[in-house]
C-alpha positions as CSV (number, residue, x, y, z in Angstrom):
1,X,-0.2,-0.2,-0.1
2,X,1.0,3.5,-0.7
3,X,0.8,6.3,1.9
4,X,1.2,10.2,1.3
5,X,2.7,12.4,4.3
6,X,0.4,15.0,4.1
7,X,2.8,17.5,5.8
8,X,5.6,16.8,3.7
9,X,3.7,15.4,0.2
10,X,6.1,12.4,0.2
11,X,4.6,9.2,-0.9
12,X,6.0,5.9,0.8
13,X,5.2,2.2,0.0
14,X,4.5,0.7,3.4
15,X,4.4,-3.3,3.2
16,X,4.6,-4.2,6.8
17,X,0.8,-4.9,8.1
18,X,1.6,-2.9,11.6
19,X,2.9,-0.1,9.8
20,X,-0.1,-0.1,7.3
21,X,-2.5,0.1,10.2
22,X,-0.3,2.8,12.0
23,X,-0.6,4.9,9.0
24,X,-4.4,4.5,8.7
25,X,-4.9,5.6,11.7
26,X,-2.6,8.6,11.8
27,X,-4.4,11.7,10.4
28,X,-1.1,13.0,8.8
29,X,-1.2,10.2,6.3
30,X,-3.6,9.3,3.4
31,X,-3.6,6.1,1.3
32,X,-3.0,6.6,-2.6
33,X,-4.0,4.4,-5.3
34,X,-0.8,3.8,-7.6
35,X,-1.6,3.5,-11.3
36,X,-0.2,0.4,-12.7
37,X,2.2,0.8,-15.5
38,X,0.8,0.5,-18.9
39,X,2.3,-2.2,-20.8
40,X,3.7,-1.0,-24.3
41,X,1.4,-2.2,-26.8
42,X,3.1,-3.2,-29.9
43,X,2.8,-0.8,-32.6
44,X,0.7,-1.6,-35.7
45,X,1.5,-1.3,-38.8
46,X,4.3,-2.6,-41.4
47,X,7.8,-3.0,-39.9
48,X,10.9,-2.3,-41.8
49,X,12.9,-5.1,-43.1
50,X,16.2,-5.4,-41.1
51,X,19.1,-5.0,-43.6
52,X,21.8,-7.6,-43.8
53,X,24.5,-6.9,-41.1
54,X,22.3,-5.1,-38.7
């Protein structure tokens, strides 16, 4: 889970269950949703042929 320190603006990844509970109960932290990195989609269209020797 990720939490943002509202005083500093720093976002932290918190993995320890006890630490997660502490952050959830602390008014100085808010949980933030992290966007999943988008997988790069293969480009559509023609690919240029490779030249020999490359």
